All heavy atoms as TSV, in Angstrom:
chain	resi	resn	atom	element	x	y	z
A	1	MET	N	N	-66.787	-61.843	121.323
A	1	MET	CA	C	-67.103	-62.174	119.939
A	1	MET	C	C	-66.937	-63.704	119.788
A	1	MET	O	O	-65.829	-64.229	120.110
A	1	MET	CB	C	-66.229	-61.400	119.007
A	1	MET	CG	C	-66.489	-61.679	117.557
A	1	MET	SD	S	-65.430	-60.807	116.445
A	1	MET	CE	C	-65.924	-59.155	116.645
A	2	SER	N	N	-67.904	-64.334	119.225
A	2	SER	CA	C	-67.829	-65.741	119.020
A	2	SER	C	C	-67.056	-66.061	117.761
A	2	SER	O	O	-66.955	-65.222	116.824
A	2	SER	CB	C	-69.162	-66.416	119.031
A	2	SER	OG	O	-69.898	-65.954	117.935
A	3	ILE	N	N	-66.634	-67.297	117.645
A	3	ILE	CA	C	-65.932	-67.706	116.413
A	3	ILE	C	C	-66.872	-67.848	115.221
A	3	ILE	O	O	-66.421	-67.797	114.102
A	3	ILE	CB	C	-65.131	-69.011	116.706
A	3	ILE	CG1	C	-64.174	-69.394	115.626
A	3	ILE	CG2	C	-66.096	-70.207	116.887
A	3	ILE	CD1	C	-62.943	-68.520	115.673
A	4	GLU	N	N	-68.139	-68.008	115.545
A	4	GLU	CA	C	-69.119	-68.187	114.452
A	4	GLU	C	C	-69.166	-66.955	113.506
A	4	GLU	O	O	-69.261	-67.157	112.285
A	4	GLU	CB	C	-70.530	-68.413	115.026
A	4	GLU	CG	C	-70.659	-69.741	115.718
A	4	GLU	CD	C	-72.050	-69.859	116.398
A	4	GLU	OE1	O	-72.899	-69.039	116.115
A	4	GLU	OE2	O	-72.176	-70.783	117.176
A	5	ILE	N	N	-69.070	-65.754	114.082
A	5	ILE	CA	C	-69.151	-64.574	113.189
A	5	ILE	C	C	-67.940	-64.497	112.317
A	5	ILE	O	O	-68.019	-64.098	111.151
A	5	ILE	CB	C	-69.349	-63.321	114.061
A	5	ILE	CG1	C	-69.634	-62.095	113.169
A	5	ILE	CG2	C	-68.130	-62.995	114.851
A	5	ILE	CD1	C	-71.011	-62.117	112.585
A	6	ILE	N	N	-66.801	-64.902	112.794
A	6	ILE	CA	C	-65.530	-64.925	112.021
A	6	ILE	C	C	-65.648	-65.937	110.869
A	6	ILE	O	O	-65.241	-65.633	109.714
A	6	ILE	CB	C	-64.340	-65.195	112.894
A	6	ILE	CG1	C	-64.161	-64.023	113.901
A	6	ILE	CG2	C	-63.064	-65.334	112.083
A	6	ILE	CD1	C	-63.139	-64.311	114.993
A	7	ILE	N	N	-66.217	-67.070	111.150
A	7	ILE	CA	C	-66.392	-68.106	110.179
A	7	ILE	C	C	-67.393	-67.616	109.072
A	7	ILE	O	O	-67.180	-67.811	107.880
A	7	ILE	CB	C	-66.818	-69.426	110.788
A	7	ILE	CG1	C	-65.689	-69.978	111.601
A	7	ILE	CG2	C	-67.230	-70.463	109.673
A	7	ILE	CD1	C	-66.055	-71.211	112.458
A	8	LYS	N	N	-68.485	-66.937	109.522
A	8	LYS	CA	C	-69.475	-66.466	108.622
A	8	LYS	C	C	-68.847	-65.373	107.648
A	8	LYS	O	O	-69.046	-65.388	106.452
A	8	LYS	CB	C	-70.628	-65.774	109.313
A	8	LYS	CG	C	-71.664	-66.735	109.877
A	8	LYS	CD	C	-72.743	-65.927	110.509
A	8	LYS	CE	C	-73.777	-66.769	111.220
A	8	LYS	NZ	N	-74.856	-65.975	111.838
A	9	ILE	N	N	-68.057	-64.501	108.187
A	9	ILE	CA	C	-67.425	-63.469	107.439
A	9	ILE	C	C	-66.447	-64.087	106.431
A	9	ILE	O	O	-66.349	-63.636	105.256
A	9	ILE	CB	C	-66.724	-62.405	108.366
A	9	ILE	CG1	C	-67.724	-61.652	109.106
A	9	ILE	CG2	C	-65.844	-61.474	107.532
A	9	ILE	CD1	C	-67.178	-60.787	110.160
A	10	ALA	N	N	-65.691	-65.101	106.879
A	10	ALA	CA	C	-64.721	-65.669	105.952
A	10	ALA	C	C	-65.423	-66.422	104.809
A	10	ALA	O	O	-65.039	-66.336	103.682
A	10	ALA	CB	C	-63.895	-66.651	106.719
A	11	ALA	N	N	-66.546	-67.150	105.100
A	11	ALA	CA	C	-67.322	-67.866	104.122
A	11	ALA	C	C	-67.885	-66.864	103.120
A	11	ALA	O	O	-67.886	-67.099	101.878
A	11	ALA	CB	C	-68.399	-68.713	104.766
A	12	LEU	N	N	-68.424	-65.765	103.589
A	12	LEU	CA	C	-69.051	-64.795	102.693
A	12	LEU	C	C	-67.942	-64.137	101.843
A	12	LEU	O	O	-68.149	-63.916	100.641
A	12	LEU	CB	C	-69.813	-63.732	103.507
A	12	LEU	CG	C	-70.472	-62.670	102.661
A	12	LEU	CD1	C	-71.679	-63.302	101.811
A	12	LEU	CD2	C	-70.928	-61.507	103.483
A	13	GLY	N	N	-66.767	-63.944	102.439
A	13	GLY	CA	C	-65.681	-63.387	101.635
A	13	GLY	C	C	-65.242	-64.292	100.527
A	13	GLY	O	O	-64.911	-63.803	99.418
A	14	ILE	N	N	-65.234	-65.572	100.773
A	14	ILE	CA	C	-64.876	-66.532	99.756
A	14	ILE	C	C	-65.865	-66.515	98.618
A	14	ILE	O	O	-65.533	-66.517	97.450
A	14	ILE	CB	C	-64.640	-67.940	100.359
A	14	ILE	CG1	C	-63.426	-67.923	101.245
A	14	ILE	CG2	C	-64.525	-68.993	99.233
A	14	ILE	CD1	C	-63.286	-69.217	102.078
A	15	VAL	N	N	-67.152	-66.580	99.030
A	15	VAL	CA	C	-68.229	-66.536	98.011
A	15	VAL	C	C	-68.186	-65.283	97.186
A	15	VAL	O	O	-68.316	-65.360	95.911
A	15	VAL	CB	C	-69.608	-66.727	98.667
A	15	VAL	CG1	C	-70.721	-66.507	97.707
A	15	VAL	CG2	C	-69.710	-68.143	99.259
A	16	VAL	N	N	-68.030	-64.148	97.813
A	16	VAL	CA	C	-67.959	-62.877	97.072
A	16	VAL	C	C	-66.778	-62.829	96.192
A	16	VAL	O	O	-66.861	-62.318	95.017
A	16	VAL	CB	C	-67.982	-61.693	98.086
A	16	VAL	CG1	C	-67.669	-60.383	97.386
A	16	VAL	CG2	C	-69.334	-61.540	98.721
A	17	ALA	N	N	-65.670	-63.345	96.624
A	17	ALA	CA	C	-64.450	-63.346	95.800
A	17	ALA	C	C	-64.625	-64.173	94.521
A	17	ALA	O	O	-64.220	-63.774	93.442
A	17	ALA	CB	C	-63.235	-63.791	96.601
A	18	LEU	N	N	-65.204	-65.283	94.727
A	18	LEU	CA	C	-65.447	-66.219	93.632
A	18	LEU	C	C	-66.480	-65.589	92.612
A	18	LEU	O	O	-66.216	-65.625	91.416
A	18	LEU	CB	C	-65.994	-67.581	94.017
A	18	LEU	CG	C	-64.993	-68.482	94.795
A	18	LEU	CD1	C	-65.698	-69.746	95.355
A	18	LEU	CD2	C	-63.878	-68.911	93.776
A	19	LEU	N	N	-67.556	-65.076	93.102
A	19	LEU	CA	C	-68.534	-64.385	92.233
A	19	LEU	C	C	-67.872	-63.204	91.491
A	19	LEU	O	O	-68.140	-62.977	90.347
A	19	LEU	CB	C	-69.741	-63.948	93.009
A	19	LEU	CG	C	-70.748	-65.070	93.418
A	19	LEU	CD1	C	-71.758	-64.521	94.372
A	19	LEU	CD2	C	-71.305	-65.715	92.208
A	20	ASN	N	N	-67.085	-62.481	92.233
A	20	ASN	CA	C	-66.367	-61.311	91.662
A	20	ASN	C	C	-65.501	-61.700	90.479
A	20	ASN	O	O	-65.563	-61.137	89.424
A	20	ASN	CB	C	-65.614	-60.597	92.729
A	20	ASN	CG	C	-65.205	-59.223	92.315
A	20	ASN	OD1	O	-65.454	-58.738	91.213
A	20	ASN	ND2	N	-64.497	-58.536	93.182
A	21	GLN	N	N	-64.706	-62.767	90.649
A	21	GLN	CA	C	-63.852	-63.253	89.589
A	21	GLN	C	C	-64.604	-63.769	88.409
A	21	GLN	O	O	-64.259	-63.438	87.249
A	21	GLN	CB	C	-62.908	-64.294	90.092
A	21	GLN	CG	C	-61.856	-63.801	91.077
A	21	GLN	CD	C	-60.948	-62.805	90.384
A	21	GLN	OE1	O	-60.516	-62.949	89.264
A	21	GLN	NE2	N	-60.684	-61.707	91.120
A	22	VAL	N	N	-65.690	-64.512	88.669
A	22	VAL	CA	C	-66.471	-65.047	87.561
A	22	VAL	C	C	-67.128	-63.879	86.747
A	22	VAL	O	O	-67.102	-63.936	85.515
A	22	VAL	CB	C	-67.613	-66.006	88.109
A	22	VAL	CG1	C	-68.613	-66.363	86.990
A	22	VAL	CG2	C	-66.929	-67.266	88.611
A	23	LEU	N	N	-67.668	-62.931	87.469
A	23	LEU	CA	C	-68.358	-61.801	86.791
A	23	LEU	C	C	-67.332	-60.973	86.070
A	23	LEU	O	O	-67.632	-60.478	84.911
A	23	LEU	CB	C	-69.094	-60.975	87.759
A	23	LEU	CG	C	-70.379	-61.648	88.322
A	23	LEU	CD1	C	-70.976	-60.824	89.498
A	23	LEU	CD2	C	-71.420	-61.833	87.222
A	24	LYS	N	N	-66.159	-60.772	86.559
A	24	LYS	CA	C	-65.133	-59.955	85.833
A	24	LYS	C	C	-64.666	-60.630	84.593
A	24	LYS	O	O	-64.502	-60.011	83.518
A	24	LYS	CB	C	-63.967	-59.636	86.761
A	24	LYS	CG	C	-64.226	-58.537	87.673
A	24	LYS	CD	C	-62.976	-58.035	88.354
A	24	LYS	CE	C	-63.327	-56.817	89.189
A	24	LYS	NZ	N	-62.169	-56.154	89.725
A	25	HIS	N	N	-64.496	-61.990	84.659
A	25	HIS	CA	C	-64.057	-62.670	83.432
A	25	HIS	C	C	-65.173	-62.783	82.358
A	25	HIS	O	O	-64.885	-62.898	81.226
A	25	HIS	CB	C	-63.607	-64.090	83.805
A	25	HIS	CG	C	-62.219	-64.150	84.479
A	25	HIS	ND1	N	-61.061	-63.746	83.814
A	25	HIS	CD2	C	-61.894	-64.457	85.704
A	25	HIS	CE1	C	-60.091	-63.828	84.677
A	25	HIS	NE2	N	-60.526	-64.295	85.856
A	26	ALA	N	N	-66.428	-62.618	82.848
A	26	ALA	CA	C	-67.517	-62.600	81.930
A	26	ALA	C	C	-67.778	-61.227	81.336
A	26	ALA	O	O	-68.684	-61.016	80.530
A	26	ALA	CB	C	-68.764	-63.146	82.575
A	27	GLY	N	N	-66.976	-60.252	81.798
A	27	GLY	CA	C	-67.148	-58.912	81.273
A	27	GLY	C	C	-68.222	-58.089	81.935
A	27	GLY	O	O	-68.701	-57.091	81.429
A	28	ARG	N	N	-68.639	-58.487	83.120
A	28	ARG	CA	C	-69.738	-57.811	83.835
A	28	ARG	C	C	-69.103	-57.110	85.080
A	28	ARG	O	O	-69.382	-57.515	86.182
A	28	ARG	CB	C	-70.796	-58.754	84.214
A	28	ARG	CG	C	-71.358	-59.561	83.035
A	28	ARG	CD	C	-72.677	-60.052	83.290
A	28	ARG	NE	N	-73.194	-60.779	82.137
A	28	ARG	CZ	C	-74.277	-60.345	81.527
A	28	ARG	NH1	N	-74.938	-59.334	81.868
A	28	ARG	NH2	N	-74.701	-61.061	80.501
A	29	ASP	N	N	-68.355	-56.117	84.787
A	29	ASP	CA	C	-67.665	-55.389	85.827
A	29	ASP	C	C	-68.526	-54.714	86.804
A	29	ASP	O	O	-68.285	-54.626	88.025
A	29	ASP	CB	C	-66.614	-54.398	85.271
A	29	ASP	CG	C	-65.462	-55.172	84.571
A	29	ASP	OD1	O	-65.157	-56.275	84.972
A	29	ASP	OD2	O	-64.881	-54.560	83.632
A	30	GLU	N	N	-69.622	-54.143	86.232
A	30	GLU	CA	C	-70.575	-53.334	87.135
A	30	GLU	C	C	-71.236	-54.349	88.105
A	30	GLU	O	O	-71.403	-54.000	89.291
A	30	GLU	CB	C	-71.635	-52.652	86.307
A	30	GLU	CG	C	-71.085	-51.513	85.495
A	30	GLU	CD	C	-72.138	-50.841	84.684
A	30	GLU	OE1	O	-73.322	-51.152	84.856
A	30	GLU	OE2	O	-71.778	-49.960	83.878
A	31	GLN	N	N	-71.646	-55.488	87.637
A	31	GLN	CA	C	-72.305	-56.451	88.549
A	31	GLN	C	C	-71.354	-56.996	89.573
A	31	GLN	O	O	-71.675	-57.205	90.727
A	31	GLN	CB	C	-72.947	-57.593	87.725
A	31	GLN	CG	C	-74.110	-57.121	86.955
A	31	GLN	CD	C	-74.664	-58.156	86.001
A	31	GLN	OE1	O	-74.024	-59.144	85.759
A	31	GLN	NE2	N	-75.867	-57.987	85.553
A	32	ALA	N	N	-70.069	-57.153	89.215
A	32	ALA	CA	C	-68.983	-57.586	90.116
A	32	ALA	C	C	-68.848	-56.548	91.219
A	32	ALA	O	O	-68.761	-56.896	92.385
A	32	ALA	CB	C	-67.674	-57.845	89.401
A	33	PHE	N	N	-68.898	-55.289	90.853
A	33	PHE	CA	C	-68.825	-54.251	91.883
A	33	PHE	C	C	-69.963	-54.268	92.828
A	33	PHE	O	O	-69.801	-54.139	94.058
A	33	PHE	CB	C	-68.753	-52.847	91.131
A	33	PHE	CG	C	-68.842	-51.684	92.031
A	33	PHE	CD1	C	-67.698	-51.308	92.834
A	33	PHE	CD2	C	-70.030	-50.983	92.182
A	33	PHE	CE1	C	-67.776	-50.235	93.683
A	33	PHE	CE2	C	-70.069	-49.903	93.072
A	33	PHE	CZ	C	-68.948	-49.530	93.800
A	34	PHE	N	N	-71.171	-54.473	92.283
A	34	PHE	CA	C	-72.386	-54.522	93.171
A	34	PHE	C	C	-72.350	-55.746	94.087
A	34	PHE	O	O	-72.786	-55.661	95.222
A	34	PHE	CB	C	-73.640	-54.485	92.330
A	34	PHE	CG	C	-73.939	-53.173	91.739
A	34	PHE	CD1	C	-74.113	-53.002	90.370
A	34	PHE	CD2	C	-73.953	-52.009	92.495
A	34	PHE	CE1	C	-74.375	-51.783	89.800
A	34	PHE	CE2	C	-74.212	-50.771	91.988
A	34	PHE	CZ	C	-74.436	-50.654	90.571
A	35	VAL	N	N	-71.844	-56.859	93.578
A	35	VAL	CA	C	-71.696	-58.045	94.455
A	35	VAL	C	C	-70.733	-57.733	95.623
A	35	VAL	O	O	-71.009	-58.099	96.802
A	35	VAL	CB	C	-71.231	-59.257	93.663
A	35	VAL	CG1	C	-70.808	-60.349	94.543
A	35	VAL	CG2	C	-72.368	-59.706	92.734
A	36	THR	N	N	-69.644	-57.110	95.310
A	36	THR	CA	C	-68.650	-56.692	96.356
A	36	THR	C	C	-69.245	-55.776	97.352
A	36	THR	O	O	-69.091	-55.923	98.544
A	36	THR	CB	C	-67.430	-56.111	95.708
A	36	THR	OG1	O	-66.844	-56.953	94.739
A	36	THR	CG2	C	-66.384	-55.754	96.782
A	37	MET	N	N	-70.024	-54.787	96.926
A	37	MET	CA	C	-70.623	-53.831	97.788
A	37	MET	C	C	-71.710	-54.496	98.624
A	37	MET	O	O	-71.850	-54.190	99.859
A	37	MET	CB	C	-71.257	-52.681	97.002
A	37	MET	CG	C	-70.244	-51.751	96.347
A	37	MET	SD	S	-69.000	-51.116	97.439
A	37	MET	CE	C	-69.995	-50.110	98.508
A	38	ALA	N	N	-72.464	-55.409	98.067
A	38	ALA	CA	C	-73.463	-56.179	98.843
A	38	ALA	C	C	-72.799	-56.984	99.945
A	38	ALA	O	O	-73.295	-57.016	101.027
A	38	ALA	CB	C	-74.259	-57.068	97.921
A	39	GLY	N	N	-71.669	-57.611	99.613
A	39	GLY	CA	C	-70.905	-58.403	100.660
A	39	GLY	C	C	-70.465	-57.489	101.778
A	39	GLY	O	O	-70.578	-57.820	102.951
A	40	ILE	N	N	-69.984	-56.316	101.450
A	40	ILE	CA	C	-69.529	-55.358	102.495
A	40	ILE	C	C	-70.711	-54.925	103.386
A	40	ILE	O	O	-70.597	-54.875	104.577
A	40	ILE	CB	C	-68.830	-54.151	101.857
A	40	ILE	CG1	C	-67.485	-54.603	101.255
A	40	ILE	CG2	C	-68.596	-53.036	102.900
A	40	ILE	CD1	C	-66.820	-53.573	100.443
A	41	ILE	N	N	-71.803	-54.692	102.744
A	41	ILE	CA	C	-73.015	-54.200	103.513
A	41	ILE	C	C	-73.492	-55.297	104.433
A	41	ILE	O	O	-73.831	-55.092	105.584
A	41	ILE	CB	C	-74.084	-53.714	102.555
A	41	ILE	CG1	C	-73.678	-52.424	101.881
A	41	ILE	CG2	C	-75.460	-53.530	103.266
A	41	ILE	CD1	C	-74.589	-51.989	100.733
A	42	ILE	N	N	-73.492	-56.504	103.930
A	42	ILE	CA	C	-73.963	-57.671	104.733
A	42	ILE	C	C	-73.048	-57.857	106.016
A	42	ILE	O	O	-73.501	-58.024	107.100
A	42	ILE	CB	C	-74.026	-58.958	103.935
A	42	ILE	CG1	C	-75.166	-58.927	102.910
A	42	ILE	CG2	C	-74.169	-60.192	104.812
A	42	ILE	CD1	C	-75.143	-59.988	101.917
A	43	VAL	N	N	-71.799	-57.778	105.725
A	43	VAL	CA	C	-70.770	-57.956	106.911
A	43	VAL	C	C	-70.991	-56.800	107.890
A	43	VAL	O	O	-70.966	-57.039	109.098
A	43	VAL	CB	C	-69.348	-58.045	106.374
A	43	VAL	CG1	C	-68.340	-57.929	107.531
A	43	VAL	CG2	C	-69.113	-59.339	105.657
A	44	MET	N	N	-71.156	-55.593	107.393
A	44	MET	CA	C	-71.368	-54.446	108.309
A	44	MET	C	C	-72.612	-54.614	109.175
A	44	MET	O	O	-72.630	-54.290	110.343
A	44	MET	CB	C	-71.309	-53.120	107.590
A	44	MET	CG	C	-69.995	-52.805	106.924
A	44	MET	SD	S	-68.679	-52.782	108.123
A	44	MET	CE	C	-69.050	-51.299	109.043
A	45	THR	N	N	-73.693	-55.146	108.513
A	45	THR	CA	C	-74.902	-55.350	109.318
A	45	THR	C	C	-74.691	-56.429	110.397
A	45	THR	O	O	-75.322	-56.352	111.453
A	45	THR	CB	C	-76.105	-55.669	108.428
A	45	THR	OG1	O	-75.820	-56.805	107.663
A	45	THR	CG2	C	-76.454	-54.526	107.530
A	46	TRP	N	N	-73.866	-57.397	110.087
A	46	TRP	CA	C	-73.591	-58.450	111.095
A	46	TRP	C	C	-72.769	-57.874	112.218
A	46	TRP	O	O	-72.884	-58.351	113.336
A	46	TRP	CB	C	-72.803	-59.606	110.463
A	46	TRP	CG	C	-73.567	-60.510	109.588
A	46	TRP	CD1	C	-74.929	-60.643	109.517
A	46	TRP	CD2	C	-73.092	-61.468	108.640
A	46	TRP	NE1	N	-75.301	-61.583	108.578
A	46	TRP	CE2	C	-74.190	-62.085	108.063
A	46	TRP	CE3	C	-71.796	-61.812	108.274
A	46	TRP	CZ2	C	-74.044	-63.112	107.067
A	46	TRP	CZ3	C	-71.669	-62.803	107.289
A	46	TRP	CH2	C	-72.770	-63.434	106.712
A	47	LEU	N	N	-71.940	-56.877	111.991
A	47	LEU	CA	C	-70.986	-56.366	112.942
A	47	LEU	C	C	-71.580	-55.224	113.776
A	47	LEU	O	O	-71.060	-54.887	114.855
A	47	LEU	CB	C	-69.684	-55.916	112.324
A	47	LEU	CG	C	-68.816	-56.991	111.740
A	47	LEU	CD1	C	-67.614	-56.373	111.061
A	47	LEU	CD2	C	-68.437	-57.976	112.771
A	48	ILE	N	N	-72.683	-54.645	113.374
A	48	ILE	CA	C	-73.256	-53.525	114.102
A	48	ILE	C	C	-73.575	-53.859	115.570
A	48	ILE	O	O	-73.268	-53.058	116.432
A	48	ILE	CB	C	-74.533	-52.993	113.374
A	48	ILE	CG1	C	-74.132	-52.211	112.126
A	48	ILE	CG2	C	-75.408	-52.107	114.324
A	48	ILE	CD1	C	-75.295	-51.783	111.284
A	49	PRO	N	N	-74.173	-55.032	115.897
A	49	PRO	CA	C	-74.442	-55.326	117.323
A	49	PRO	C	C	-73.130	-55.341	118.111
A	49	PRO	O	O	-73.057	-54.929	119.332
A	49	PRO	CB	C	-75.132	-56.687	117.344
A	49	PRO	CG	C	-75.647	-56.826	115.995
A	49	PRO	CD	C	-74.749	-56.025	115.058
A	50	TYR	N	N	-72.071	-55.839	117.560
A	50	TYR	CA	C	-70.769	-55.883	118.245
A	50	TYR	C	C	-70.174	-54.463	118.520
A	50	TYR	O	O	-69.579	-54.190	119.541
A	50	TYR	CB	C	-69.768	-56.794	117.542
A	50	TYR	CG	C	-70.178	-58.177	117.498
A	50	TYR	CD1	C	-70.751	-58.755	116.324
A	50	TYR	CD2	C	-70.101	-59.034	118.597
A	50	TYR	CE1	C	-71.176	-60.108	116.256
A	50	TYR	CE2	C	-70.486	-60.354	118.554
A	50	TYR	CZ	C	-71.034	-60.867	117.342
A	50	TYR	OH	O	-71.431	-62.169	117.290
A	51	PHE	N	N	-70.391	-53.624	117.484
A	51	PHE	CA	C	-69.942	-52.218	117.665
A	51	PHE	C	C	-70.726	-51.556	118.792
A	51	PHE	O	O	-70.166	-50.818	119.580
A	51	PHE	CB	C	-70.019	-51.427	116.350
A	51	PHE	CG	C	-69.034	-51.777	115.335
A	51	PHE	CD1	C	-69.449	-51.930	113.997
A	51	PHE	CD2	C	-67.719	-52.062	115.603
A	51	PHE	CE1	C	-68.497	-52.292	113.004
A	51	PHE	CE2	C	-66.800	-52.444	114.677
A	51	PHE	CZ	C	-67.209	-52.465	113.367
A	52	LEU	N	N	-72.022	-51.731	118.739
A	52	LEU	CA	C	-72.856	-51.143	119.834
A	52	LEU	C	C	-72.459	-51.644	121.226
A	52	LEU	O	O	-72.420	-50.862	122.192
A	52	LEU	CB	C	-74.310	-51.389	119.519
A	52	LEU	CG	C	-74.894	-50.748	118.301
A	52	LEU	CD1	C	-76.345	-51.178	118.089
A	52	LEU	CD2	C	-74.778	-49.233	118.393
A	53	ASP	N	N	-72.177	-52.898	121.342
A	53	ASP	CA	C	-71.687	-53.475	122.610
A	53	ASP	C	C	-70.394	-52.894	123.023
A	53	ASP	O	O	-70.164	-52.567	124.181
A	53	ASP	CB	C	-71.616	-54.970	122.445
A	53	ASP	CG	C	-71.306	-55.647	123.789
A	53	ASP	OD1	O	-71.851	-55.170	124.825
A	53	ASP	OD2	O	-70.576	-56.642	123.847
A	54	LEU	N	N	-69.470	-52.682	122.071
A	54	LEU	CA	C	-68.186	-52.068	122.356
A	54	LEU	C	C	-68.412	-50.602	122.859
A	54	LEU	O	O	-67.786	-50.243	123.867
A	54	LEU	CB	C	-67.290	-52.069	121.087
A	54	LEU	CG	C	-66.001	-51.271	121.214
A	54	LEU	CD1	C	-65.070	-51.990	122.202
A	54	LEU	CD2	C	-65.392	-51.156	119.855
A	55	PHE	N	N	-69.262	-49.821	122.199
A	55	PHE	CA	C	-69.462	-48.458	122.652
A	55	PHE	C	C	-70.128	-48.446	124.015
A	55	PHE	O	O	-69.805	-47.553	124.807
A	55	PHE	CB	C	-70.311	-47.702	121.591
A	55	PHE	CG	C	-69.622	-47.479	120.348
A	55	PHE	CD1	C	-70.231	-47.567	119.101
A	55	PHE	CD2	C	-68.244	-47.149	120.303
A	55	PHE	CE1	C	-69.589	-47.327	117.882
A	55	PHE	CE2	C	-67.529	-46.912	119.127
A	55	PHE	CZ	C	-68.237	-47.033	117.930
A	56	ASP	N	N	-71.045	-49.327	124.273
A	56	ASP	CA	C	-71.651	-49.388	125.584
A	56	ASP	C	C	-70.603	-49.706	126.704
A	56	ASP	O	O	-70.604	-49.101	127.773
A	56	ASP	CB	C	-72.795	-50.413	125.646
A	56	ASP	CG	C	-74.062	-49.969	124.917
A	56	ASP	OD1	O	-74.175	-48.776	124.694
A	56	ASP	OD2	O	-74.848	-50.839	124.539
A	57	SER	N	N	-69.714	-50.638	126.382
A	57	SER	CA	C	-68.687	-50.992	127.296
A	57	SER	C	C	-67.743	-49.798	127.537
A	57	SER	O	O	-67.331	-49.566	128.703
A	57	SER	CB	C	-67.924	-52.165	126.806
A	57	SER	OG	O	-68.661	-53.290	126.661
A	58	MET	N	N	-67.434	-49.057	126.512
A	58	MET	CA	C	-66.569	-47.886	126.657
A	58	MET	C	C	-67.223	-46.839	127.503
A	58	MET	O	O	-66.594	-46.207	128.348
A	58	MET	CB	C	-66.176	-47.365	125.339
A	58	MET	CG	C	-65.342	-48.325	124.459
A	58	MET	SD	S	-63.787	-48.693	125.217
A	58	MET	CE	C	-62.857	-47.216	124.875
A	59	GLN	N	N	-68.520	-46.608	127.289
A	59	GLN	CA	C	-69.201	-45.618	128.114
A	59	GLN	C	C	-69.243	-46.026	129.543
A	59	GLN	O	O	-69.117	-45.196	130.442
A	59	GLN	CB	C	-70.692	-45.443	127.588
A	59	GLN	CG	C	-70.737	-44.634	126.310
A	59	GLN	CD	C	-72.210	-44.469	125.857
A	59	GLN	OE1	O	-73.080	-45.179	126.304
A	59	GLN	NE2	N	-72.407	-43.562	124.931
A	60	LYS	N	N	-69.480	-47.298	129.874
A	60	LYS	CA	C	-69.495	-47.715	131.239
A	60	LYS	C	C	-68.065	-47.624	131.830
A	60	LYS	O	O	-67.957	-47.305	132.999
A	60	LYS	CB	C	-70.021	-49.161	131.350
A	60	LYS	CG	C	-71.480	-49.352	131.034
A	60	LYS	CD	C	-71.901	-50.757	131.076
A	60	LYS	CE	C	-73.350	-50.887	130.685
A	60	LYS	NZ	N	-73.774	-52.323	130.580
A	61	LEU	N	N	-67.052	-47.927	131.086
A	61	LEU	CA	C	-65.701	-47.896	131.567
A	61	LEU	C	C	-65.315	-46.451	131.967
A	61	LEU	O	O	-64.708	-46.290	132.988
A	61	LEU	CB	C	-64.743	-48.466	130.542
A	61	LEU	CG	C	-63.270	-48.438	130.875
A	61	LEU	CD1	C	-63.020	-49.402	132.020
A	61	LEU	CD2	C	-62.433	-48.839	129.683
A	62	PHE	N	N	-65.621	-45.506	131.137
A	62	PHE	CA	C	-65.230	-44.172	131.427
A	62	PHE	C	C	-66.302	-43.362	132.089
A	62	PHE	O	O	-66.100	-42.166	132.378
A	62	PHE	CB	C	-64.836	-43.471	130.097
A	62	PHE	CG	C	-63.582	-44.004	129.432
A	62	PHE	CD1	C	-63.623	-44.700	128.318
A	62	PHE	CD2	C	-62.375	-43.841	130.082
A	62	PHE	CE1	C	-62.485	-45.239	127.684
A	62	PHE	CE2	C	-61.243	-44.406	129.543
A	62	PHE	CZ	C	-61.258	-45.096	128.365
A	63	GLY	N	N	-67.434	-43.968	132.389
A	63	GLY	CA	C	-68.480	-43.288	133.176
A	63	GLY	C	C	-69.120	-42.091	132.467
A	63	GLY	O	O	-69.485	-41.141	133.050
A	64	LEU	N	N	-69.354	-42.276	131.195
A	64	LEU	CA	C	-69.913	-41.133	130.371
A	64	LEU	C	C	-71.430	-41.264	130.394
A	64	LEU	O	O	-72.015	-42.235	130.381
A	64	LEU	CB	C	-69.402	-41.159	129.009
A	64	LEU	CG	C	-67.883	-40.880	128.846
A	64	LEU	CD1	C	-67.490	-41.090	127.413
A	64	LEU	CD2	C	-67.541	-39.502	129.325
């Protein structure tokens, strides 16, 4: 895993946290929730290739 993905996740986390706070203080709790969920979905799509690589490595290791 490269350091770039960690930096991307951290940057997205900071942006989502800021947007979440701004929207909550503006009284838009539902939109803050959707921004948080969108951030989680984006991060999970970034991590899917790494999970697949991990599962392939495990299969090769155990000979399944």
